[in-house]
N, C-alpha and C positions, 0 to 999 in steps of 0.2 A: 797274496804274498801279505807278508806285515811291516806295518808300519815302521818296524827297526830292523826291516828288509834294505827300507831304502837308502842312499847317499845321498851325501851333504848335497842341495841343491836341487835332488827329483818329490818332484809331486804326485800327491797321487788323488784320488778318489774315498773316499771311505766308505765301504761296504758296510761293518757291521763289525761291532764293537762286541768281543767275547768275553766282558770284565763282569764278577759280581759286585753287589755292592759289597758298601759303600761307592767301592771306585769306579763304577758306572756312572753315577748318578754325579760325581765331583768332574768326569769327563765332558759327560753332558751340559753343566754349567758352566764350563770353561767354553764351551762352542763346538766341542769332540762333539758329531753327528754324522747321520749318515746322512751321505749324499753332500756332505762337506770337501774343501779341498784346501789339501793340507800341504806344504813345503816342508823343507827339512830344511832348515838355519845352517847347522854349525852339529855336531856329535864331539865326546870326547876320542880320544883316540883306539882305546875299550870299548867303546858306544855303552858308556853303562851308564850316561846322560844323551838327550836329544833337545837341540831344543828346534822345535818346531815354528812357524805357521799359519793361525786358520782365522778365515779373513783378516782383520785391524789388528791381530792382538799373537804377544811372539807366546809360546808356553814353554817350559823346561820341563821332560818326563823322564821316570827309570826308562833304564829297556828293557822290566818288566811289567810297565809301565803301556808302552810302547807296541811290544809284540801283540797283545789282547785288542790290540786292534787292525782288523780288515785293509788292506786300500788294495783299485787297482792300480796300479800306474799308471801314469799320464803324461 
């Protein structure tokens, strides 16, 4: 399942990041790494952008970025 498939309030554990460089490095530097728990705080109605929580940080991602993050729903 992709991070972009999660609804508001749902959480998942990151299994794999399918992004290519330099996006992959950008995600890793923000703490979006394998094994981390992420929670969707909110998204736009069209799901163009996602606000997620990783650790103690809130991060905004575009739908294209969120779709490249594989998660397991918890």
